[in-house]
PDBQT receptor file of N, H, CA, C and O in Angstrom, charges set to zero:
ATOM      1  N   ARG A   1     125.874  55.195  36.995  1.00  0.00    +0.000 N 
ATOM      2  CA  ARG A   1     127.014  56.019  36.623  1.00  0.00    +0.000 C 
ATOM      3  C   ARG A   1     127.729  56.478  37.881  1.00  0.00    +0.000 C 
ATOM      4  O   ARG A   1     127.092  56.644  38.921  1.00  0.00    +0.000 OA
ATOM      5  N   PRO A   2     129.014  56.682  37.814  1.00  0.00    +0.000 N 
ATOM      6  CA  PRO A   2     129.742  57.128  39.003  1.00  0.00    +0.000 C 
ATOM      7  C   PRO A   2     129.353  58.557  39.378  1.00  0.00    +0.000 C 
ATOM      8  O   PRO A   2     128.977  59.355  38.519  1.00  0.00    +0.000 OA
ATOM      9  N   ARG A   3     129.446  58.863  40.644  1.00  0.00    +0.000 N 
ATOM     10  H   ARG A   3     129.752  58.215  41.341  1.00  0.00    +0.000 HD
ATOM     11  CA  ARG A   3     129.107  60.209  41.106  1.00  0.00    +0.000 C 
ATOM     12  C   ARG A   3     130.202  61.167  40.655  1.00  0.00    +0.000 C 
ATOM     13  O   ARG A   3     131.393  60.891  40.796  1.00  0.00    +0.000 OA
ATOM     14  N   MET A   4     129.774  62.279  40.118  1.00  0.00    +0.000 N 
ATOM     15  H   MET A   4     128.806  62.503  40.004  1.00  0.00    +0.000 HD
ATOM     16  CA  MET A   4     130.702  63.280  39.594  1.00  0.00    +0.000 C 
ATOM     17  C   MET A   4     130.721  64.482  40.537  1.00  0.00    +0.000 C 
ATOM     18  O   MET A   4     129.886  64.585  41.436  1.00  0.00    +0.000 OA
ATOM     19  N   LEU A   5     131.666  65.382  40.329  1.00  0.00    +0.000 N 
ATOM     20  H   LEU A   5     132.344  65.298  39.599  1.00  0.00    +0.000 HD
ATOM     21  CA  LEU A   5     131.721  66.603  41.125  1.00  0.00    +0.000 C 
ATOM     22  C   LEU A   5     130.444  67.413  40.980  1.00  0.00    +0.000 C 
ATOM     23  O   LEU A   5     130.001  68.062  41.927  1.00  0.00    +0.000 OA
ATOM     24  N   VAL A   6     129.854  67.374  39.795  1.00  0.00    +0.000 N 
ATOM     25  H   VAL A   6     130.214  66.846  39.025  1.00  0.00    +0.000 HD
ATOM     26  CA  VAL A   6     128.597  68.103  39.566  1.00  0.00    +0.000 C 
ATOM     27  C   VAL A   6     127.529  67.605  40.535  1.00  0.00    +0.000 C 
ATOM     28  O   VAL A   6     126.788  68.403  41.110  1.00  0.00    +0.000 OA
ATOM     29  N   ASP A   7     127.448  66.287  40.717  1.00  0.00    +0.000 N 
ATOM     30  H   ASP A   7     128.050  65.638  40.250  1.00  0.00    +0.000 HD
ATOM     31  CA  ASP A   7     126.462  65.712  41.633  1.00  0.00    +0.000 C 
ATOM     32  C   ASP A   7     126.708  66.165  43.068  1.00  0.00    +0.000 C 
ATOM     33  O   ASP A   7     125.766  66.441  43.810  1.00  0.00    +0.000 OA
ATOM     34  N   LEU A   8     127.970  66.241  43.451  1.00  0.00    +0.000 N 
ATOM     35  H   LEU A   8     128.736  66.017  42.848  1.00  0.00    +0.000 HD
ATOM     36  CA  LEU A   8     128.296  66.686  44.803  1.00  0.00    +0.000 C 
ATOM     37  C   LEU A   8     127.902  68.143  45.015  1.00  0.00    +0.000 C 
ATOM     38  O   LEU A   8     127.430  68.509  46.092  1.00  0.00    +0.000 OA
ATOM     39  N   VAL A   9     128.093  68.970  44.001  1.00  0.00    +0.000 N 
ATOM     40  H   VAL A   9     128.476  68.672  43.127  1.00  0.00    +0.000 HD
ATOM     41  CA  VAL A   9     127.715  70.384  44.097  1.00  0.00    +0.000 C 
ATOM     42  C   VAL A   9     126.201  70.510  44.192  1.00  0.00    +0.000 C 
ATOM     43  O   VAL A   9     125.690  71.282  45.003  1.00  0.00    +0.000 OA
ATOM     44  N   ILE A  10     125.485  69.756  43.369  1.00  0.00    +0.000 N 
ATOM     45  H   ILE A  10     125.900  69.128  42.710  1.00  0.00    +0.000 HD
ATOM     46  CA  ILE A  10     124.019  69.784  43.425  1.00  0.00    +0.000 C 
ATOM     47  C   ILE A  10     123.544  69.398  44.821  1.00  0.00    +0.000 C 
ATOM     48  O   ILE A  10     122.699  70.074  45.406  1.00  0.00    +0.000 OA
ATOM     49  N   ASP A  11     124.091  68.312  45.347  1.00  0.00    +0.000 N 
ATOM     50  H   ASP A  11     124.778  67.763  44.872  1.00  0.00    +0.000 HD
ATOM     51  CA  ASP A  11     123.705  67.849  46.684  1.00  0.00    +0.000 C 
ATOM     52  C   ASP A  11     124.001  68.915  47.742  1.00  0.00    +0.000 C 
ATOM     53  O   ASP A  11     123.199  69.123  48.652  1.00  0.00    +0.000 OA
ATOM     54  N   ALA A  12     125.135  69.583  47.628  1.00  0.00    +0.000 N 
ATOM     55  H   ALA A  12     125.787  69.414  46.889  1.00  0.00    +0.000 HD
ATOM     56  CA  ALA A  12     125.523  70.598  48.607  1.00  0.00    +0.000 C 
ATOM     57  C   ALA A  12     124.585  71.805  48.556  1.00  0.00    +0.000 C 
ATOM     58  O   ALA A  12     124.197  72.329  49.600  1.00  0.00    +0.000 OA
ATOM     59  N   VAL A  13     124.223  72.245  47.366  1.00  0.00    +0.000 N 
ATOM     60  H   VAL A  13     124.538  71.820  46.518  1.00  0.00    +0.000 HD
ATOM     61  CA  VAL A  13     123.327  73.399  47.227  1.00  0.00    +0.000 C 
ATOM     62  C   VAL A  13     121.939  73.043  47.756  1.00  0.00    +0.000 C 
ATOM     63  O   VAL A  13     121.338  73.828  48.489  1.00  0.00    +0.000 OA
ATOM     64  N   VAL A  14     121.430  71.877  47.394  1.00  0.00    +0.000 N 
ATOM     65  H   VAL A  14     121.919  71.240  46.798  1.00  0.00    +0.000 HD
ATOM     66  CA  VAL A  14     120.109  71.455  47.851  1.00  0.00    +0.000 C 
ATOM     67  C   VAL A  14     120.102  71.272  49.378  1.00  0.00    +0.000 C 
ATOM     68  O   VAL A  14     119.143  71.659  50.046  1.00  0.00    +0.000 OA
ATOM     69  N   ALA A  15     121.165  70.686  49.920  1.00  0.00    +0.000 N 
ATOM     70  H   ALA A  15     121.944  70.371  49.378  1.00  0.00    +0.000 HD
ATOM     71  CA  ALA A  15     121.254  70.493  51.370  1.00  0.00    +0.000 C 
ATOM     72  C   ALA A  15     121.312  71.834  52.098  1.00  0.00    +0.000 C 
ATOM     73  O   ALA A  15     120.678  72.005  53.139  1.00  0.00    +0.000 OA
ATOM     74  N   ALA A  16     122.072  72.783  51.554  1.00  0.00    +0.000 N 
ATOM     75  H   ALA A  16     122.587  72.644  50.709  1.00  0.00    +0.000 HD
ATOM     76  CA  ALA A  16     122.167  74.108  52.179  1.00  0.00    +0.000 C 
ATOM     77  C   ALA A  16     120.805  74.804  52.161  1.00  0.00    +0.000 C 
ATOM     78  O   ALA A  16     120.442  75.487  53.119  1.00  0.00    +0.000 OA
ATOM     79  N   ALA A  17     120.062  74.632  51.085  1.00  0.00    +0.000 N 
ATOM     80  H   ALA A  17     120.357  74.077  50.307  1.00  0.00    +0.000 HD
ATOM     81  CA  ALA A  17     118.717  75.213  51.004  1.00  0.00    +0.000 C 
ATOM     82  C   ALA A  17     117.787  74.531  52.007  1.00  0.00    +0.000 C 
ATOM     83  O   ALA A  17     116.983  75.198  52.659  1.00  0.00    +0.000 OA
ATOM     84  N   ALA A  18     117.888  73.223  52.133  1.00  0.00    +0.000 N 
ATOM     85  H   ALA A  18     118.541  72.681  51.604  1.00  0.00    +0.000 HD
ATOM     86  CA  ALA A  18     117.031  72.482  53.057  1.00  0.00    +0.000 C 
ATOM     87  C   ALA A  18     117.314  72.864  54.510  1.00  0.00    +0.000 C 
ATOM     88  O   ALA A  18     116.398  72.893  55.332  1.00  0.00    +0.000 OA
ATOM     89  N   ARG A  19     118.565  73.154  54.826  1.00  0.00    +0.000 N 
ATOM     90  H   ARG A  19     119.309  73.130  54.158  1.00  0.00    +0.000 HD
ATOM     91  CA  ARG A  19     118.938  73.540  56.194  1.00  0.00    +0.000 C 
ATOM     92  C   ARG A  19     118.716  75.021  56.463  1.00  0.00    +0.000 C 
ATOM     93  O   ARG A  19     118.905  75.482  57.589  1.00  0.00    +0.000 OA
ATOM     94  N   GLY A  20     118.319  75.765  55.444  1.00  0.00    +0.000 N 
ATOM     95  H   GLY A  20     118.166  75.390  54.530  1.00  0.00    +0.000 HD
ATOM     96  CA  GLY A  20     118.067  77.184  55.645  1.00  0.00    +0.000 C 
ATOM     97  C   GLY A  20     119.301  78.057  55.551  1.00  0.00    +0.000 C 
ATOM     98  O   GLY A  20     119.256  79.237  55.899  1.00  0.00    +0.000 OA
ATOM     99  N   LEU A  21     120.403  77.490  55.084  1.00  0.00    +0.000 N 
ATOM    100  H   LEU A  21     120.440  76.531  54.801  1.00  0.00    +0.000 HD
ATOM    101  CA  LEU A  21     121.622  78.286  54.916  1.00  0.00    +0.000 C 
ATOM    102  C   LEU A  21     121.516  79.183  53.691  1.00  0.00    +0.000 C 
ATOM    103  O   LEU A  21     122.121  80.254  53.642  1.00  0.00    +0.000 OA
ATOM    104  N   ILE A  22     120.745  78.739  52.705  1.00  0.00    +0.000 N 
ATOM    105  H   ILE A  22     120.254  77.869  52.745  1.00  0.00    +0.000 HD
ATOM    106  CA  ILE A  22     120.431  79.545  51.530  1.00  0.00    +0.000 C 
ATOM    107  C   ILE A  22     118.913  79.682  51.521  1.00  0.00    +0.000 C 
ATOM    108  O   ILE A  22     118.200  78.679  51.543  1.00  0.00    +0.000 OA
ATOM    109  N   LEU A  23     118.425  80.895  51.489  1.00  0.00    +0.000 N 
ATOM    110  H   LEU A  23     119.004  81.710  51.470  1.00  0.00    +0.000 HD
ATOM    111  CA  LEU A  23     116.986  81.140  51.528  1.00  0.00    +0.000 C 
ATOM    112  C   LEU A  23     116.480  81.536  50.148  1.00  0.00    +0.000 C 
ATOM    113  O   LEU A  23     117.252  82.029  49.326  1.00  0.00    +0.000 OA
ATOM    114  N   PRO A  24     115.191  81.328  49.883  1.00  0.00    +0.000 N 
ATOM    115  CA  PRO A  24     114.640  81.753  48.594  1.00  0.00    +0.000 C 
ATOM    116  C   PRO A  24     114.930  83.233  48.332  1.00  0.00    +0.000 C 
ATOM    117  O   PRO A  24     114.701  84.087  49.189  1.00  0.00    +0.000 OA
ATOM    118  N   GLY A  25     115.434  83.512  47.141  1.00  0.00    +0.000 N 
ATOM    119  H   GLY A  25     115.620  82.818  46.445  1.00  0.00    +0.000 HD
ATOM    120  CA  GLY A  25     115.802  84.877  46.772  1.00  0.00    +0.000 C 
ATOM    121  C   GLY A  25     117.265  85.196  47.003  1.00  0.00    +0.000 C 
ATOM    122  O   GLY A  25     117.769  86.184  46.469  1.00  0.00    +0.000 OA
ATOM    123  N   ASP A  26     117.961  84.380  47.790  1.00  0.00    +0.000 N 
ATOM    124  H   ASP A  26     117.552  83.577  48.224  1.00  0.00    +0.000 HD
ATOM    125  CA  ASP A  26     119.389  84.601  48.031  1.00  0.00    +0.000 C 
ATOM    126  C   ASP A  26     120.193  84.345  46.769  1.00  0.00    +0.000 C 
ATOM    127  O   ASP A  26     119.894  83.432  45.999  1.00  0.00    +0.000 OA
ATOM    128  N   ARG A  27     121.230  85.173  46.566  1.00  0.00    +0.000 N 
ATOM    129  H   ARG A  27     121.473  85.915  47.191  1.00  0.00    +0.000 HD
ATOM    130  CA  ARG A  27     122.136  84.949  45.435  1.00  0.00    +0.000 C 
ATOM    131  C   ARG A  27     123.050  83.775  45.732  1.00  0.00    +0.000 C 
ATOM    132  O   ARG A  27     123.492  83.581  46.864  1.00  0.00    +0.000 OA
ATOM    133  N   ILE A  28     123.321  83.005  44.706  1.00  0.00    +0.000 N 
ATOM    134  H   ILE A  28     122.962  83.163  43.786  1.00  0.00    +0.000 HD
ATOM    135  CA  ILE A  28     124.292  81.914  44.792  1.00  0.00    +0.000 C 
ATOM    136  C   ILE A  28     125.453  82.315  43.898  1.00  0.00    +0.000 C 
ATOM    137  O   ILE A  28     125.309  82.391  42.678  1.00  0.00    +0.000 OA
ATOM    138  N   VAL A  29     126.604  82.572  44.508  1.00  0.00    +0.000 N 
ATOM    139  H   VAL A  29     126.721  82.510  45.499  1.00  0.00    +0.000 HD
ATOM    140  CA  VAL A  29     127.772  83.051  43.777  1.00  0.00    +0.000 C 
ATOM    141  C   VAL A  29     128.678  81.867  43.458  1.00  0.00    +0.000 C 
ATOM    142  O   VAL A  29     129.165  81.168  44.346  1.00  0.00    +0.000 OA
ATOM    143  N   GLU A  30     128.883  81.671  42.176  1.00  0.00    +0.000 N 
ATOM    144  H   GLU A  30     128.487  82.239  41.454  1.00  0.00    +0.000 HD
ATOM    145  CA  GLU A  30     129.669  80.543  41.676  1.00  0.00    +0.000 C 
ATOM    146  C   GLU A  30     131.039  80.443  42.351  1.00  0.00    +0.000 C 
ATOM    147  O   GLU A  30     131.442  79.358  42.772  1.00  0.00    +0.000 OA
ATOM    148  N   ALA A  31     131.750  81.553  42.456  1.00  0.00    +0.000 N 
ATOM    149  H   ALA A  31     131.424  82.434  42.113  1.00  0.00    +0.000 HD
ATOM    150  CA  ALA A  31     133.094  81.559  43.040  1.00  0.00    +0.000 C 
ATOM    151  C   ALA A  31     133.066  81.157  44.515  1.00  0.00    +0.000 C 
ATOM    152  O   ALA A  31     133.956  80.445  44.980  1.00  0.00    +0.000 OA
ATOM    153  N   GLU A  32     132.058  81.606  45.247  1.00  0.00    +0.000 N 
ATOM    154  H   GLU A  32     131.335  82.185  44.870  1.00  0.00    +0.000 HD
ATOM    155  CA  GLU A  32     131.953  81.261  46.670  1.00  0.00    +0.000 C 
ATOM    156  C   GLU A  32     131.672  79.776  46.858  1.00  0.00    +0.000 C 
ATOM    157  O   GLU A  32     132.259  79.127  47.724  1.00  0.00    +0.000 OA
ATOM    158  N   VAL A  33     130.772  79.246  46.042  1.00  0.00    +0.000 N 
ATOM    159  H   VAL A  33     130.295  79.773  45.338  1.00  0.00    +0.000 HD
ATOM    160  CA  VAL A  33     130.438  77.828  46.144  1.00  0.00    +0.000 C 
ATOM    161  C   VAL A  33     131.662  76.976  45.819  1.00  0.00    +0.000 C 
ATOM    162  O   VAL A  33     131.949  76.004  46.518  1.00  0.00    +0.000 OA
ATOM    163  N   SER A  34     132.383  77.341  44.759  1.00  0.00    +0.000 N 
ATOM    164  H   SER A  34     132.150  78.130  44.191  1.00  0.00    +0.000 HD
ATOM    165  CA  SER A  34     133.556  76.548  44.379  1.00  0.00    +0.000 C 
ATOM    166  C   SER A  34     134.624  76.593  45.464  1.00  0.00    +0.000 C 
ATOM    167  O   SER A  34     135.285  75.589  45.730  1.00  0.00    +0.000 OA
ATOM    168  N   GLN A  35     134.796  77.752  46.090  1.00  0.00    +0.000 N 
ATOM    169  H   GLN A  35     134.259  78.568  45.874  1.00  0.00    +0.000 HD
ATOM    170  CA  GLN A  35     135.794  77.871  47.155  1.00  0.00    +0.000 C 
ATOM    171  C   GLN A  35     135.388  77.053  48.385  1.00  0.00    +0.000 C 
ATOM    172  O   GLN A  35     136.220  76.357  48.967  1.00  0.00    +0.000 OA
ATOM    173  N   LYS A  36     134.117  77.134  48.780  1.00  0.00    +0.000 N 
ATOM    174  H   LYS A  36     133.441  77.700  48.307  1.00  0.00    +0.000 HD
ATOM    175  CA  LYS A  36     133.651  76.401  49.964  1.00  0.00    +0.000 C 
ATOM    176  C   LYS A  36     133.735  74.893  49.775  1.00  0.00    +0.000 C 
ATOM    177  O   LYS A  36     134.026  74.158  50.718  1.00  0.00    +0.000 OA
ATOM    178  N   LEU A  37     133.478  74.434  48.550  1.00  0.00    +0.000 N 
ATOM    179  H   LEU A  37     133.242  75.030  47.784  1.00  0.00    +0.000 HD
ATOM    180  CA  LEU A  37     133.484  72.991  48.299  1.00  0.00    +0.000 C 
ATOM    181  C   LEU A  37     134.848  72.472  47.841  1.00  0.00    +0.000 C 
ATOM    182  O   LEU A  37     135.063  71.262  47.765  1.00  0.00    +0.000 OA
ATOM    183  N   GLY A  38     135.760  73.384  47.540  1.00  0.00    +0.000 N 
ATOM    184  H   GLY A  38     135.585  74.367  47.601  1.00  0.00    +0.000 HD
ATOM    185  CA  GLY A  38     137.089  72.967  47.106  1.00  0.00    +0.000 C 
ATOM    186  C   GLY A  38     137.119  72.350  45.719  1.00  0.00    +0.000 C 
ATOM    187  O   GLY A  38     137.911  71.449  45.441  1.00  0.00    +0.000 OA
ATOM    188  N   VAL A  39     136.236  72.851  44.844  1.00  0.00    +0.000 N 
ATOM    189  H   VAL A  39     135.593  73.583  45.069  1.00  0.00    +0.000 HD
ATOM    190  CA  VAL A  39     136.210  72.367  43.460  1.00  0.00    +0.000 C 
ATOM    191  C   VAL A  39     136.363  73.565  42.531  1.00  0.00    +0.000 C 
ATOM    192  O   VAL A  39     136.227  74.711  42.960  1.00  0.00    +0.000 OA
ATOM    193  N   SER A  40     136.643  73.298  41.263  1.00  0.00    +0.000 N 
ATOM    194  H   SER A  40     136.753  72.367  40.915  1.00  0.00    +0.000 HD
ATOM    195  CA  SER A  40     136.760  74.399  40.309  1.00  0.00    +0.000 C 
ATOM    196  C   SER A  40     135.372  74.944  39.990  1.00  0.00    +0.000 C 
ATOM    197  O   SER A  40     134.359  74.368  40.388  1.00  0.00    +0.000 OA
ATOM    198  N   ARG A  41     135.340  76.046  39.277  1.00  0.00    +0.000 N 
ATOM    199  H   ARG A  41     136.162  76.514  38.954  1.00  0.00    +0.000 HD
ATOM    200  CA  ARG A  41     134.066  76.683  38.955  1.00  0.00    +0.000 C 
ATOM    201  C   ARG A  41     133.289  75.931  37.868  1.00  0.00    +0.000 C 
ATOM    202  O   ARG A  41     132.081  76.125  37.731  1.00  0.00    +0.000 OA
ATOM    203  N   VAL A  42     133.962  75.085  37.102  1.00  0.00    +0.000 N 
ATOM    204  H   VAL A  42     134.944  74.928  37.213  1.00  0.00    +0.000 HD
ATOM    205  CA  VAL A  42     133.299  74.373  36.003  1.00  0.00    +0.000 C 
ATOM    206  C   VAL A  42     132.184  73.453  36.515  1.00  0.00    +0.000 C 
ATOM    207  O   VAL A  42     131.061  73.548  36.018  1.00  0.00    +0.000 OA
ATOM    208  N   PRO A  43     132.445  72.567  37.487  1.00  0.00    +0.000 N 
ATOM    209  CA  PRO A  43     131.338  71.727  37.967  1.00  0.00    +0.000 C 
ATOM    210  C   PRO A  43     130.245  72.534  38.669  1.00  0.00    +0.000 C 
ATOM    211  O   PRO A  43     129.074  72.156  38.631  1.00  0.00    +0.000 OA
ATOM    212  N   VAL A  44     130.620  73.638  39.306  1.00  0.00    +0.000 N 
ATOM    213  H   VAL A  44     131.571  73.946  39.337  1.00  0.00    +0.000 HD
ATOM    214  CA  VAL A  44     129.626  74.494  39.958  1.00  0.00    +0.000 C 
ATOM    215  C   VAL A  44     128.713  75.111  38.896  1.00  0.00    +0.000 C 
ATOM    216  O   VAL A  44     127.493  75.140  39.058  1.00  0.00    +0.000 OA
ATOM    217  N   ARG A  45     129.303  75.593  37.831  1.00  0.00    +0.000 N 
ATOM    218  H   ARG A  45     130.294  75.569  37.699  1.00  0.00    +0.000 HD
ATOM    219  CA  ARG A  45     128.533  76.198  36.736  1.00  0.00    +0.000 C 
ATOM    220  C   ARG A  45     127.566  75.174  36.137  1.00  0.00    +0.000 C 
ATOM    221  O   ARG A  45     126.396  75.478  35.902  1.00  0.00    +0.000 OA
ATOM    222  N   GLU A  46     128.062  73.967  35.896  1.00  0.00    +0.000 N 
ATOM    223  H   GLU A  46     129.012  73.721  36.087  1.00  0.00    +0.000 HD
ATOM    224  CA  GLU A  46     127.212  72.920  35.319  1.00  0.00    +0.000 C 
ATOM    225  C   GLU A  46     126.105  72.524  36.296  1.00  0.00    +0.000 C 
ATOM    226  O   GLU A  46     124.963  72.327  35.883  1.00  0.00    +0.000 OA
ATOM    227  N   ALA A  47     126.426  72.407  37.571  1.00  0.00    +0.000 N 
ATOM    228  H   ALA A  47     127.354  72.568  37.906  1.00  0.00    +0.000 HD
ATOM    229  CA  ALA A  47     125.423  72.055  38.575  1.00  0.00    +0.000 C 
ATOM    230  C   ALA A  47     124.332  73.114  38.643  1.00  0.00    +0.000 C 
ATOM    231  O   ALA A  47     123.153  72.783  38.760  1.00  0.00    +0.000 OA
ATOM    232  N   LEU A  48     124.714  74.379  38.570  1.00  0.00    +0.000 N 
ATOM    233  H   LEU A  48     125.672  74.648  38.474  1.00  0.00    +0.000 HD
ATOM    234  CA  LEU A  48     123.718  75.455  38.616  1.00  0.00    +0.000 C 
ATOM    235  C   LEU A  48     122.846  75.447  37.368  1.00  0.00    +0.000 C 
ATOM    236  O   LEU A  48     121.664  75.782  37.443  1.00  0.00    +0.000 OA
ATOM    237  N   ARG A  49     123.403  75.074  36.233  1.00  0.00    +0.000 N 
ATOM    238  H   ARG A  49     124.363  74.802  36.172  1.00  0.00    +0.000 HD
ATOM    239  CA  ARG A  49     122.591  74.945  35.011  1.00  0.00    +0.000 C 
ATOM    240  C   ARG A  49     121.547  73.831  35.171  1.00  0.00    +0.000 C 
ATOM    241  O   ARG A  49     120.388  73.993  34.788  1.00  0.00    +0.000 OA
ATOM    242  N   ILE A  50     121.970  72.714  35.735  1.00  0.00    +0.000 N 
ATOM    243  H   ILE A  50     122.912  72.582  36.046  1.00  0.00    +0.000 HD
ATOM    244  CA  ILE A  50     121.047  71.598  35.962  1.00  0.00    +0.000 C 
ATOM    245  C   ILE A  50     119.951  72.016  36.938  1.00  0.00    +0.000 C 
ATOM    246  O   ILE A  50     118.773  71.740  36.711  1.00  0.00    +0.000 OA
ATOM    247  N   LEU A  51     120.341  72.684  38.024  1.00  0.00    +0.000 N 
ATOM    248  H   LEU A  51     121.298  72.909  38.208  1.00  0.00    +0.000 HD
ATOM    249  CA  LEU A  51     119.363  73.135  39.005  1.00  0.00    +0.000 C 
ATOM    250  C   LEU A  51     118.406  74.162  38.405  1.00  0.00    +0.000 C 
ATOM    251  O   LEU A  51     117.244  74.232  38.804  1.00  0.00    +0.000 OA
ATOM    252  N   GLU A  52     118.883  74.951  37.460  1.00  0.00    +0.000 N 
ATOM    253  H   GLU A  52     119.827  74.894  37.137  1.00  0.00    +0.000 HD
ATOM    254  CA  GLU A  52     118.007  75.912  36.793  1.00  0.00    +0.000 C 
ATOM    255  C   GLU A  52     116.970  75.173  35.946  1.00  0.00    +0.000 C 
ATOM    256  O   GLU A  52     115.793  75.535  35.953  1.00  0.00    +0.000 OA
ATOM    257  N   ARG A  53     117.397  74.150  35.224  1.00  0.00    +0.000 N 
ATOM    258  H   ARG A  53     118.353  73.856  35.219  1.00  0.00    +0.000 HD
ATOM    259  CA  ARG A  53     116.459  73.359  34.416  1.00  0.00    +0.000 C 
ATOM    260  C   ARG A  53     115.414  72.678  35.290  1.00  0.00    +0.000 C 
ATOM    261  O   ARG A  53     114.285  72.454  34.855  1.00  0.00    +0.000 OA
ATOM    262  N   GLN A  54     115.795  72.347  36.530  1.00  0.00    +0.000 N 
ATOM    263  H   GLN A  54     116.713  72.529  36.883  1.00  0.00    +0.000 HD
ATOM    264  CA  GLN A  54     114.870  71.689  37.459  1.00  0.00    +0.000 C 
ATOM    265  C   GLN A  54     113.993  72.696  38.195  1.00  0.00    +0.000 C 
ATOM    266  O   GLN A  54     113.079  72.305  38.921  1.00  0.00    +0.000 OA
ATOM    267  N   GLY A  55     114.261  73.987  38.017  1.00  0.00    +0.000 N 
ATOM    268  H   GLY A  55     115.004  74.305  37.427  1.00  0.00    +0.000 HD
ATOM    269  CA  GLY A  55     113.454  75.006  38.668  1.00  0.00    +0.000 C 
ATOM    270  C   GLY A  55     113.857  75.323  40.093  1.00  0.00    +0.000 C 
ATOM    271  O   GLY A  55     113.106  75.968  40.824  1.00  0.00    +0.000 OA
ATOM    272  N   VAL A  56     115.045  74.873  40.500  1.00  0.00    +0.000 N 
ATOM    273  H   VAL A  56     115.656  74.348  39.907  1.00  0.00    +0.000 HD
ATOM    274  CA  VAL A  56     115.518  75.116  41.864  1.00  0.00    +0.000 C 
ATOM    275  C   VAL A  56     116.128  76.507  41.987  1.00  0.00    +0.000 C 
ATOM    276  O   VAL A  56     115.961  77.178  43.006  1.00  0.00    +0.000 OA
ATOM    277  N   VAL A  57     116.833  76.934  40.949  1.00  0.00    +0.000 N 
ATOM    278  H   VAL A  57     116.969  76.389  40.122  1.00  0.00    +0.000 HD
ATOM    279  CA  VAL A  57     117.436  78.272  40.933  1.00  0.00    +0.000 C 
ATOM    280  C   VAL A  57     116.969  78.999  39.681  1.00  0.00    +0.000 C 
ATOM    281  O   VAL A  57     116.494  78.390  38.723  1.00  0.00    +0.000 OA
ATOM    282  N   LEU A  58     117.118  80.321  39.717  1.00  0.00    +0.000 N 
ATOM    283  H   LEU A  58     117.504  80.816  40.496  1.00  0.00    +0.000 HD
ATOM    284  CA  LEU A  58     116.755  81.161  38.584  1.00  0.00    +0.000 C 
ATOM    285  C   LEU A  58     117.947  82.034  38.233  1.00  0.00    +0.000 C 
ATOM    286  O   LEU A  58     118.496  82.718  39.097  1.00  0.00    +0.000 OA
ATOM    287  N   SER A  59     118.346  82.013  36.981  1.00  0.00    +0.000 N 
ATOM    288  H   SER A  59     117.900  81.457  36.280  1.00  0.00    +0.000 HD
ATOM    289  CA  SER A  59     119.448  82.847  36.505  1.00  0.00    +0.000 C 
ATOM    290  C   SER A  59     118.862  84.059  35.802  1.00  0.00    +0.000 C 
ATOM    291  O   SER A  59     118.122  83.925  34.828  1.00  0.00    +0.000 OA
ATOM    292  N   GLU A  60     119.198  85.249  36.302  1.00  0.00    +0.000 N 
ATOM    293  H   GLU A  60     119.799  85.358  37.093  1.00  0.00    +0.000 HD
ATOM    294  CA  GLU A  60     118.716  86.491  35.706  1.00  0.00    +0.000 C 
ATOM    295  C   GLU A  60     119.901  87.307  35.228  1.00  0.00    +0.000 C 
ATOM    296  O   GLU A  60     120.852  87.521  35.979  1.00  0.00    +0.000 OA
ATOM    297  N   PRO A  61     119.851  87.766  33.981  1.00  0.00    +0.000 N 
ATOM    298  CA  PRO A  61     120.955  88.584  33.458  1.00  0.00    +0.000 C 
ATOM    299  C   PRO A  61     121.188  89.813  34.341  1.00  0.00    +0.000 C 
ATOM    300  O   PRO A  61     120.240  90.494  34.732  1.00  0.00    +0.000 OA
ATOM    301  N   TYR A  62     122.438  90.083  34.645  1.00  0.00    +0.000 N 
ATOM    302  H   TYR A  62     123.208  89.530  34.327  1.00  0.00    +0.000 HD
ATOM    303  CA  TYR A  62     122.894  91.225  35.433  1.00  0.00    +0.000 C 
ATOM    304  C   TYR A  62     122.477  91.144  36.904  1.00  0.00    +0.000 C 
ATOM    305  O   TYR A  62     122.773  92.056  37.675  1.00  0.00    +0.000 OA
ATOM    306  N   LYS A  63     121.802  90.081  37.298  1.00  0.00    +0.000 N 
ATOM    307  H   LYS A  63     121.560  89.340  36.671  1.00  0.00    +0.000 HD
ATOM    308  CA  LYS A  63     121.404  89.937  38.698  1.00  0.00    +0.000 C 
ATOM    309  C   LYS A  63     122.007  88.685  39.341  1.00  0.00    +0.000 C 
ATOM    310  O   LYS A  63     122.096  88.597  40.565  1.00  0.00    +0.000 OA
ATOM    311  N   GLY A  64     122.415  87.731  38.527  1.00  0.00    +0.000 N 
ATOM    312  H   GLY A  64     122.343  87.802  37.533  1.00  0.00    +0.000 HD
ATOM    313  CA  GLY A  64     123.026  86.521  39.043  1.00  0.00    +0.000 C 
ATOM    314  C   GLY A  64     122.032  85.384  39.185  1.00  0.00    +0.000 C 
ATOM    315  O   GLY A  64     120.950  85.396  38.598  1.00  0.00    +0.000 OA
ATOM    316  N   ILE A  65     122.429  84.406  39.975  1.00  0.00    +0.000 N 
ATOM    317  H   ILE A  65     123.308  84.396  40.452  1.00  0.00    +0.000 HD
ATOM    318  CA  ILE A  65     121.628  83.202  40.183  1.00  0.00    +0.000 C 
ATOM    319  C   ILE A  65     121.041  83.267  41.578  1.00  0.00    +0.000 C 
ATOM    320  O   ILE A  65     121.742  83.534  42.553  1.00  0.00    +0.000 OA
ATOM    321  N   ARG A  66     119.746  83.020  41.658  1.00  0.00    +0.000 N 
ATOM    322  H   ARG A  66     119.176  82.803  40.866  1.00  0.00    +0.000 HD
ATOM    323  CA  ARG A  66     119.045  83.078  42.943  1.00  0.00    +0.000 C 
ATOM    324  C   ARG A  66     118.287  81.788  43.189  1.00  0.00    +0.000 C 
ATOM    325  O   ARG A  66     117.825  81.128  42.258  1.00  0.00    +0.000 OA
ATOM    326  N   LEU A  67     118.168  81.443  44.469  1.00  0.00    +0.000 N 
ATOM    327  H   LEU A  67     118.543  81.980  45.225  1.00  0.00    +0.000 HD
ATOM    328  CA  LEU A  67     117.393  80.271  44.865  1.00  0.00    +0.000 C 
ATOM    329  C   LEU A  67     115.918  80.608  44.703  1.00  0.00    +0.000 C 
ATOM    330  O   LEU A  67     115.479  81.693  45.084  1.00  0.00    +0.000 OA
ATOM    331  N   MET A  68     115.163  79.689  44.145  1.00  0.00    +0.000 N 
ATOM    332  H   MET A  68     115.519  78.808  43.836  1.00  0.00    +0.000 HD
ATOM    333  CA  MET A  68     113.710  79.904  43.969  1.00  0.00    +0.000 C 
ATOM    334  C   MET A  68     112.982  79.649  45.276  1.00  0.00    +0.000 C 
ATOM    335  O   MET A  68     111.759  79.775  45.336  1.00  0.00    +0.000 OA
TER     336      MET A  68
């Protein structure tokens, strides 16, 4: 399948975590990620949902999304 914006966002978040730019427990703000990558918030939201299913991030009500 062709690479989608969602895949690029996933790769960027995982790469940032691997390089230590995002540390475990750090909040991941959807608006900041979309602005840094130059994409809309929709693919960022979907990418974070996928990463949550994979156990990479944790979404907590009223606290946001954090790197595991």
